[in-house]
Backbone as XML, in Angstrom:
<?xml version="1.0"?>
<chain id="A" units="angstrom">
  <residue number="1" name="MET">
    <atom name="N" x="53.668" y="20.657" z="-156.557"/>
    <atom name="CA" x="53.487" y="21.466" z="-156.037"/>
    <atom name="C" x="53.602" y="22.015" z="-154.999"/>
  </residue>
  <residue number="2" name="THR">
    <atom name="N" x="53.144" y="23.371" z="-154.429"/>
    <atom name="CA" x="53.535" y="23.924" z="-153.097"/>
    <atom name="C" x="52.085" y="23.315" z="-151.886"/>
  </residue>
  <residue number="3" name="PRO">
    <atom name="N" x="53.078" y="23.488" z="-150.883"/>
    <atom name="CA" x="52.031" y="22.806" z="-149.746"/>
    <atom name="C" x="50.731" y="23.605" z="-149.755"/>
  </residue>
  <residue number="4" name="CYS">
    <atom name="N" x="49.670" y="23.102" z="-149.189"/>
    <atom name="CA" x="48.284" y="23.714" z="-149.290"/>
    <atom name="C" x="47.914" y="24.255" z="-147.871"/>
  </residue>
  <residue number="5" name="ASP">
    <atom name="N" x="48.160" y="25.885" z="-148.056"/>
    <atom name="CA" x="48.202" y="26.569" z="-147.051"/>
    <atom name="C" x="46.807" y="27.350" z="-146.746"/>
  </residue>
  <residue number="6" name="ILE">
    <atom name="N" x="46.546" y="27.979" z="-145.831"/>
    <atom name="CA" x="44.799" y="28.443" z="-145.116"/>
    <atom name="C" x="44.888" y="29.416" z="-146.806"/>
  </residue>
  <residue number="7" name="VAL">
    <atom name="N" x="45.325" y="30.414" z="-147.327"/>
    <atom name="CA" x="45.104" y="31.402" z="-148.305"/>
    <atom name="C" x="44.909" y="30.520" z="-149.424"/>
  </residue>
  <residue number="8" name="PHE">
    <atom name="N" x="45.727" y="29.412" z="-149.715"/>
    <atom name="CA" x="44.953" y="28.507" z="-151.261"/>
    <atom name="C" x="44.118" y="27.939" z="-150.748"/>
  </residue>
  <residue number="9" name="ALA">
    <atom name="N" x="43.424" y="27.283" z="-149.938"/>
    <atom name="CA" x="42.260" y="26.662" z="-149.256"/>
    <atom name="C" x="41.317" y="28.230" z="-149.659"/>
  </residue>
  <residue number="10" name="SER">
    <atom name="N" x="41.687" y="29.189" z="-149.310"/>
    <atom name="CA" x="40.599" y="30.179" z="-148.974"/>
    <atom name="C" x="40.405" y="30.396" z="-150.331"/>
  </residue>
  <residue number="11" name="ALA">
    <atom name="N" x="41.581" y="30.471" z="-151.265"/>
    <atom name="CA" x="41.270" y="31.155" z="-152.460"/>
    <atom name="C" x="40.221" y="30.094" z="-153.060"/>
  </residue>
  <residue number="12" name="LEU">
    <atom name="N" x="40.567" y="28.926" z="-152.992"/>
    <atom name="CA" x="39.091" y="27.325" z="-153.811"/>
    <atom name="C" x="37.902" y="27.772" z="-153.520"/>
  </residue>
  <residue number="13" name="VAL">
    <atom name="N" x="38.173" y="27.855" z="-151.871"/>
    <atom name="CA" x="36.554" y="28.232" z="-151.773"/>
    <atom name="C" x="36.020" y="29.491" z="-152.064"/>
  </residue>
  <residue number="14" name="SER">
    <atom name="N" x="36.421" y="30.851" z="-151.867"/>
    <atom name="CA" x="36.495" y="32.003" z="-152.572"/>
    <atom name="C" x="35.779" y="31.640" z="-154.210"/>
  </residue>
  <residue number="15" name="PHE">
    <atom name="N" x="36.936" y="31.241" z="-155.093"/>
    <atom name="CA" x="36.411" y="31.544" z="-156.256"/>
    <atom name="C" x="36.429" y="30.333" z="-156.947"/>
  </residue>
  <residue number="16" name="LEU">
    <atom name="N" x="36.168" y="28.645" z="-156.298"/>
    <atom name="CA" x="35.976" y="27.787" z="-156.715"/>
    <atom name="C" x="34.616" y="27.165" z="-156.062"/>
  </residue>
  <residue number="17" name="PRO">
    <atom name="N" x="33.562" y="27.566" z="-155.551"/>
    <atom name="CA" x="32.535" y="27.215" z="-154.104"/>
    <atom name="C" x="31.706" y="26.318" z="-154.680"/>
  </residue>
  <residue number="18" name="ASN">
    <atom name="N" x="31.774" y="25.883" z="-156.126"/>
    <atom name="CA" x="30.530" y="24.666" z="-156.246"/>
    <atom name="C" x="31.335" y="23.746" z="-157.312"/>
  </residue>
  <residue number="19" name="LEU">
    <atom name="N" x="32.850" y="23.794" z="-157.019"/>
    <atom name="CA" x="33.823" y="22.515" z="-156.856"/>
    <atom name="C" x="33.120" y="21.098" z="-156.480"/>
  </residue>
  <residue number="20" name="LYS">
    <atom name="N" x="33.161" y="19.953" z="-157.134"/>
    <atom name="CA" x="32.839" y="18.969" z="-157.281"/>
    <atom name="C" x="34.125" y="17.870" z="-156.989"/>
  </residue>
  <residue number="21" name="VAL">
    <atom name="N" x="35.085" y="17.918" z="-157.539"/>
    <atom name="CA" x="36.163" y="17.101" z="-157.595"/>
    <atom name="C" x="37.701" y="17.750" z="-157.096"/>
  </residue>
  <residue number="22" name="LEU">
    <atom name="N" x="37.960" y="17.404" z="-155.914"/>
    <atom name="CA" x="39.445" y="18.317" z="-156.056"/>
    <atom name="C" x="40.362" y="17.122" z="-155.884"/>
  </residue>
  <residue number="23" name="SER">
    <atom name="N" x="41.360" y="17.026" z="-155.855"/>
    <atom name="CA" x="42.518" y="16.555" z="-155.932"/>
    <atom name="C" x="43.672" y="16.995" z="-155.690"/>
  </residue>
  <residue number="24" name="VAL">
    <atom name="N" x="44.250" y="16.648" z="-154.521"/>
    <atom name="CA" x="45.053" y="17.664" z="-153.440"/>
    <atom name="C" x="46.529" y="16.928" z="-153.182"/>
  </residue>
  <residue number="25" name="ARG">
    <atom name="N" x="46.890" y="15.611" z="-154.037"/>
    <atom name="CA" x="47.443" y="14.462" z="-153.683"/>
    <atom name="C" x="49.072" y="14.867" z="-153.462"/>
  </residue>
  <residue number="26" name="TYR">
    <atom name="N" x="49.735" y="14.216" z="-152.909"/>
    <atom name="CA" x="51.170" y="15.002" z="-152.578"/>
    <atom name="C" x="51.328" y="16.102" z="-152.207"/>
  </residue>
  <residue number="27" name="THR">
    <atom name="N" x="51.126" y="16.727" z="-151.877"/>
    <atom name="CA" x="51.414" y="17.786" z="-150.499"/>
    <atom name="C" x="51.272" y="18.262" z="-149.125"/>
  </residue>
  <residue number="28" name="GLN">
    <atom name="N" x="51.795" y="19.003" z="-148.666"/>
    <atom name="CA" x="51.735" y="19.236" z="-146.775"/>
    <atom name="C" x="50.495" y="19.662" z="-147.034"/>
  </residue>
  <residue number="29" name="LEU">
    <atom name="N" x="49.455" y="19.299" z="-146.646"/>
    <atom name="CA" x="48.149" y="19.995" z="-145.996"/>
    <atom name="C" x="48.265" y="20.126" z="-144.696"/>
  </residue>
  <residue number="30" name="SER">
    <atom name="N" x="48.609" y="21.493" z="-144.477"/>
    <atom name="CA" x="47.838" y="21.730" z="-142.729"/>
    <atom name="C" x="46.318" y="21.292" z="-142.235"/>
  </residue>
  <residue number="31" name="LYS">
    <atom name="N" x="46.351" y="21.354" z="-140.903"/>
    <atom name="CA" x="44.962" y="21.152" z="-140.520"/>
    <atom name="C" x="44.125" y="22.241" z="-141.009"/>
  </residue>
  <residue number="32" name="PRO">
    <atom name="N" x="44.437" y="23.115" z="-139.966"/>
    <atom name="CA" x="43.391" y="24.078" z="-140.535"/>
    <atom name="C" x="42.892" y="24.665" z="-142.365"/>
  </residue>
  <residue number="33" name="SER">
    <atom name="N" x="43.942" y="24.176" z="-142.720"/>
    <atom name="CA" x="42.975" y="24.370" z="-144.643"/>
    <atom name="C" x="42.451" y="23.281" z="-144.704"/>
  </residue>
  <residue number="34" name="LEU">
    <atom name="N" x="42.867" y="21.856" z="-144.308"/>
    <atom name="CA" x="41.680" y="20.941" z="-144.748"/>
    <atom name="C" x="40.282" y="21.315" z="-144.295"/>
  </residue>
  <residue number="35" name="VAL">
    <atom name="N" x="40.048" y="22.211" z="-143.045"/>
    <atom name="CA" x="38.924" y="22.361" z="-142.030"/>
    <atom name="C" x="38.539" y="23.378" z="-143.256"/>
  </residue>
  <residue number="36" name="ILE">
    <atom name="N" x="38.865" y="24.078" z="-143.638"/>
    <atom name="CA" x="38.256" y="25.067" z="-144.763"/>
    <atom name="C" x="37.727" y="24.679" z="-145.885"/>
  </residue>
  <residue number="37" name="LEU">
    <atom name="N" x="38.333" y="23.819" z="-146.333"/>
    <atom name="CA" x="38.500" y="22.485" z="-148.103"/>
    <atom name="C" x="37.091" y="22.096" z="-147.416"/>
  </residue>
  <residue number="38" name="LEU">
    <atom name="N" x="36.841" y="21.189" z="-146.396"/>
    <atom name="CA" x="35.455" y="20.678" z="-145.675"/>
    <atom name="C" x="34.563" y="21.208" z="-145.718"/>
  </residue>
  <residue number="39" name="GLU">
    <atom name="N" x="34.899" y="22.777" z="-144.986"/>
    <atom name="CA" x="33.571" y="23.405" z="-144.712"/>
    <atom name="C" x="33.120" y="24.649" z="-145.889"/>
  </residue>
  <residue number="40" name="GLY">
    <atom name="N" x="33.872" y="24.780" z="-146.348"/>
    <atom name="CA" x="33.525" y="25.520" z="-147.008"/>
    <atom name="C" x="33.285" y="24.943" z="-148.978"/>
  </residue>
  <residue number="41" name="LEU">
    <atom name="N" x="33.432" y="23.847" z="-149.383"/>
    <atom name="CA" x="33.301" y="23.167" z="-150.649"/>
    <atom name="C" x="31.906" y="22.590" z="-150.606"/>
  </residue>
  <residue number="42" name="ARG">
    <atom name="N" x="31.095" y="23.137" z="-150.152"/>
    <atom name="CA" x="29.888" y="22.186" z="-149.740"/>
    <atom name="C" x="28.978" y="21.044" z="-150.821"/>
  </residue>
  <residue number="43" name="ASN">
    <atom name="N" x="30.268" y="21.562" z="-151.547"/>
    <atom name="CA" x="29.144" y="20.467" z="-153.120"/>
    <atom name="C" x="30.477" y="19.671" z="-153.320"/>
  </residue>
  <residue number="44" name="VAL">
    <atom name="N" x="31.406" y="19.798" z="-152.917"/>
    <atom name="CA" x="32.247" y="18.677" z="-153.296"/>
    <atom name="C" x="31.684" y="17.128" z="-152.838"/>
  </residue>
  <residue number="45" name="LYS">
    <atom name="N" x="32.151" y="15.901" z="-153.998"/>
    <atom name="CA" x="31.524" y="15.039" z="-153.786"/>
    <atom name="C" x="32.911" y="13.966" z="-153.410"/>
  </residue>
  <residue number="46" name="VAL">
    <atom name="N" x="33.710" y="14.517" z="-154.039"/>
    <atom name="CA" x="35.284" y="13.827" z="-153.991"/>
    <atom name="C" x="36.832" y="14.834" z="-153.192"/>
  </residue>
  <residue number="47" name="LEU">
    <atom name="N" x="37.345" y="14.202" z="-152.768"/>
    <atom name="CA" x="38.450" y="15.017" z="-152.419"/>
    <atom name="C" x="39.420" y="14.022" z="-151.763"/>
  </residue>
  <residue number="48" name="ASN">
    <atom name="N" x="40.380" y="13.611" z="-152.705"/>
    <atom name="CA" x="41.442" y="13.035" z="-153.015"/>
    <atom name="C" x="42.959" y="14.156" z="-151.990"/>
  </residue>
  <residue number="49" name="ILE">
    <atom name="N" x="43.049" y="13.118" z="-150.958"/>
    <atom name="CA" x="44.255" y="13.673" z="-150.061"/>
    <atom name="C" x="45.223" y="12.645" z="-150.125"/>
  </residue>
  <residue number="50" name="SER">
    <atom name="N" x="44.978" y="11.638" z="-150.905"/>
    <atom name="CA" x="45.877" y="10.381" z="-150.711"/>
    <atom name="C" x="47.475" y="11.150" z="-150.689"/>
  </residue>
  <residue number="51" name="GLN">
    <atom name="N" x="48.593" y="10.506" z="-150.347"/>
    <atom name="CA" x="49.651" y="10.571" z="-150.319"/>
    <atom name="C" x="50.498" y="12.100" z="-149.760"/>
  </residue>
  <residue number="52" name="CYS">
    <atom name="N" x="49.102" y="12.303" z="-149.196"/>
    <atom name="CA" x="48.871" y="13.784" z="-148.561"/>
    <atom name="C" x="49.864" y="13.729" z="-147.127"/>
  </residue>
  <residue number="53" name="ILE">
    <atom name="N" x="50.736" y="14.483" z="-146.691"/>
    <atom name="CA" x="51.179" y="14.663" z="-145.551"/>
    <atom name="C" x="50.005" y="15.642" z="-145.134"/>
  </residue>
  <residue number="54" name="ILE">
    <atom name="N" x="49.325" y="15.580" z="-143.575"/>
    <atom name="CA" x="48.529" y="16.028" z="-143.217"/>
    <atom name="C" x="49.355" y="16.620" z="-141.689"/>
  </residue>
  <residue number="55" name="ILE">
    <atom name="N" x="49.885" y="17.791" z="-141.226"/>
    <atom name="CA" x="50.094" y="18.643" z="-140.160"/>
    <atom name="C" x="49.363" y="19.718" z="-139.288"/>
  </residue>
  <residue number="56" name="GLU">
    <atom name="N" x="49.769" y="20.255" z="-138.269"/>
    <atom name="CA" x="49.264" y="21.063" z="-137.323"/>
    <atom name="C" x="48.988" y="22.163" z="-138.093"/>
  </residue>
  <residue number="57" name="TYR">
    <atom name="N" x="50.466" y="22.435" z="-138.773"/>
    <atom name="CA" x="50.595" y="24.109" z="-138.801"/>
    <atom name="C" x="51.410" y="23.588" z="-140.355"/>
  </residue>
  <residue number="58" name="LEU">
    <atom name="N" x="51.575" y="24.905" z="-141.534"/>
    <atom name="CA" x="52.949" y="24.792" z="-142.314"/>
    <atom name="C" x="53.255" y="25.548" z="-142.000"/>
  </residue>
  <residue number="59" name="TYR">
    <atom name="N" x="55.373" y="25.051" z="-142.005"/>
    <atom name="CA" x="56.068" y="25.960" z="-141.833"/>
    <atom name="C" x="56.226" y="27.028" z="-142.949"/>
  </residue>
  <residue number="60" name="PRO">
    <atom name="N" x="57.383" y="28.044" z="-142.555"/>
    <atom name="CA" x="57.906" y="28.981" z="-143.064"/>
    <atom name="C" x="58.345" y="28.094" z="-144.321"/>
  </residue>
  <residue number="61" name="PRO">
    <atom name="N" x="58.224" y="28.737" z="-146.044"/>
    <atom name="CA" x="58.746" y="27.974" z="-147.099"/>
    <atom name="C" x="60.782" y="28.128" z="-146.811"/>
  </residue>
  <residue number="62" name="HIS">
    <atom name="N" x="60.754" y="27.148" z="-147.695"/>
    <atom name="CA" x="62.456" y="26.899" z="-147.801"/>
    <atom name="C" x="63.175" y="27.319" z="-145.934"/>
  </residue>
  <residue number="63" name="THR">
    <atom name="N" x="62.757" y="26.391" z="-144.881"/>
    <atom name="CA" x="62.744" y="26.405" z="-143.677"/>
    <atom name="C" x="63.619" y="24.997" z="-143.954"/>
  </residue>
  <residue number="64" name="GLN">
    <atom name="N" x="64.499" y="24.610" z="-143.025"/>
    <atom name="CA" x="65.594" y="24.176" z="-143.034"/>
    <atom name="C" x="66.118" y="23.198" z="-144.511"/>
  </residue>
  <residue number="65" name="ASN">
    <atom name="N" x="66.535" y="23.522" z="-144.944"/>
    <atom name="CA" x="67.051" y="23.342" z="-146.396"/>
    <atom name="C" x="65.827" y="22.890" z="-147.512"/>
  </residue>
  <residue number="66" name="ASP">
    <atom name="N" x="64.780" y="23.331" z="-147.216"/>
    <atom name="CA" x="63.897" y="23.079" z="-147.893"/>
    <atom name="C" x="63.161" y="21.535" z="-147.324"/>
  </residue>
  <residue number="67" name="GLU">
    <atom name="N" x="63.603" y="20.492" z="-146.397"/>
    <atom name="CA" x="63.392" y="19.632" z="-146.186"/>
    <atom name="C" x="62.530" y="19.667" z="-145.629"/>
  </residue>
  <residue number="68" name="GLY">
    <atom name="N" x="61.125" y="20.783" z="-145.314"/>
    <atom name="CA" x="59.768" y="20.463" z="-144.574"/>
    <atom name="C" x="58.898" y="20.281" z="-145.941"/>
  </residue>
  <residue number="69" name="PHE">
    <atom name="N" x="59.756" y="20.157" z="-147.163"/>
    <atom name="CA" x="58.823" y="20.110" z="-148.468"/>
    <atom name="C" x="58.806" y="18.802" z="-148.837"/>
  </residue>
  <residue number="70" name="MET">
    <atom name="N" x="57.422" y="17.862" z="-149.224"/>
    <atom name="CA" x="57.779" y="16.436" z="-149.791"/>
    <atom name="C" x="58.187" y="16.034" z="-151.125"/>
  </residue>
  <residue number="71" name="ARG">
    <atom name="N" x="58.864" y="15.533" z="-150.388"/>
    <atom name="CA" x="59.849" y="14.930" z="-152.344"/>
    <atom name="C" x="58.165" y="14.180" z="-153.760"/>
  </residue>
  <residue number="72" name="TRP">
    <atom name="N" x="57.454" y="15.198" z="-153.702"/>
    <atom name="CA" x="56.016" y="14.067" z="-154.600"/>
    <atom name="C" x="56.877" y="13.526" z="-156.044"/>
  </residue>
  <residue number="73" name="TYR">
    <atom name="N" x="57.799" y="13.776" z="-156.644"/>
    <atom name="CA" x="58.226" y="13.787" z="-157.485"/>
    <atom name="C" x="58.692" y="11.970" z="-157.703"/>
  </residue>
  <residue number="74" name="LYS">
    <atom name="N" x="59.105" y="11.434" z="-156.359"/>
    <atom name="CA" x="59.183" y="10.589" z="-155.760"/>
    <atom name="C" x="58.676" y="9.609" z="-156.024"/>
  </residue>
  <residue number="75" name="TYR">
    <atom name="N" x="57.051" y="9.370" z="-156.156"/>
    <atom name="CA" x="56.239" y="9.096" z="-156.004"/>
    <atom name="C" x="55.219" y="9.500" z="-156.773"/>
  </residue>
  <residue number="76" name="ALA">
    <atom name="N" x="55.623" y="9.584" z="-158.360"/>
    <atom name="CA" x="55.468" y="9.505" z="-159.237"/>
    <atom name="C" x="54.963" y="8.732" z="-160.020"/>
  </residue>
  <residue number="77" name="TYR">
    <atom name="N" x="55.131" y="7.577" z="-159.298"/>
    <atom name="CA" x="54.547" y="6.361" z="-160.735"/>
    <atom name="C" x="53.166" y="6.257" z="-159.749"/>
  </residue>
  <residue number="78" name="LEU">
    <atom name="N" x="53.437" y="6.285" z="-158.790"/>
    <atom name="CA" x="51.724" y="5.462" z="-157.537"/>
    <atom name="C" x="50.678" y="6.538" z="-158.649"/>
  </residue>
  <residue number="79" name="TRP">
    <atom name="N" x="50.664" y="7.454" z="-159.485"/>
    <atom name="CA" x="49.520" y="8.317" z="-159.819"/>
    <atom name="C" x="48.709" y="7.886" z="-160.620"/>
  </residue>
  <residue number="80" name="LYS">
    <atom name="N" x="49.000" y="6.887" z="-161.054"/>
    <atom name="CA" x="47.848" y="5.833" z="-161.437"/>
    <atom name="C" x="46.608" y="4.564" z="-161.123"/>
  </residue>
  <residue number="81" name="VAL">
    <atom name="N" x="47.787" y="4.550" z="-160.033"/>
    <atom name="CA" x="47.035" y="3.593" z="-159.472"/>
    <atom name="C" x="45.561" y="4.171" z="-158.023"/>
  </residue>
  <residue number="82" name="ASP">
    <atom name="N" x="45.683" y="5.696" z="-158.096"/>
    <atom name="CA" x="45.019" y="6.196" z="-156.591"/>
    <atom name="C" x="44.264" y="7.242" z="-157.491"/>
  </residue>
  <residue number="83" name="GLU">
    <atom name="N" x="44.506" y="7.391" z="-158.481"/>
    <atom name="CA" x="44.244" y="8.949" z="-159.329"/>
    <atom name="C" x="42.378" y="8.780" z="-159.423"/>
  </residue>
  <residue number="84" name="VAL">
    <atom name="N" x="41.660" y="9.980" z="-158.878"/>
    <atom name="CA" x="40.396" y="9.943" z="-159.564"/>
    <atom name="C" x="39.736" y="9.572" z="-160.151"/>
  </residue>
  <residue number="85" name="LYS">
    <atom name="N" x="39.200" y="8.869" z="-160.620"/>
    <atom name="CA" x="38.602" y="8.837" z="-162.199"/>
    <atom name="C" x="37.336" y="10.013" z="-162.432"/>
  </residue>
  <residue number="86" name="SER">
    <atom name="N" x="37.037" y="10.309" z="-163.735"/>
    <atom name="CA" x="35.768" y="10.827" z="-163.781"/>
    <atom name="C" x="34.702" y="10.815" z="-163.439"/>
  </residue>
  <residue number="87" name="ILE">
    <atom name="N" x="33.938" y="11.371" z="-162.709"/>
    <atom name="CA" x="32.726" y="11.158" z="-162.790"/>
    <atom name="C" x="31.675" y="12.063" z="-163.237"/>
  </residue>
  <residue number="88" name="ALA">
    <atom name="N" x="30.648" y="11.402" z="-163.779"/>
    <atom name="CA" x="29.413" y="11.967" z="-164.315"/>
    <atom name="C" x="28.338" y="12.499" z="-163.068"/>
  </residue>
  <residue number="89" name="ILE">
    <atom name="N" x="27.982" y="13.917" z="-163.144"/>
    <atom name="CA" x="27.583" y="14.559" z="-162.430"/>
    <atom name="C" x="26.964" y="15.488" z="-163.175"/>
  </residue>
</chain>
C-alpha cells in the first residue's frame, strides 16, 4: 500500500463519511492525515493503525531510493494476529 497522505485521507472523509471500520495497517501515516481521519470520520468505531509508521510529514515518493517506504511485505505473517474482526453494527 502507498503511504496514507492528506489527499488519500481527505478522499476517504469525502467519499466514505459514514465509514465504521477502517484499517490502514503497514502504511506510512502522516500526523496531518491521521488528524483528518479522526476529525472527519465521525462514525468510525474501529481505526486499525497497527504496524504504521506515524511521521510528521510524508516525504516525496521515490526519494532516497525508496527507503522512505515501509517494506510491509516483510511483516505479512503478522496480519492474522492483529486483524480487526468483523463486528455487527
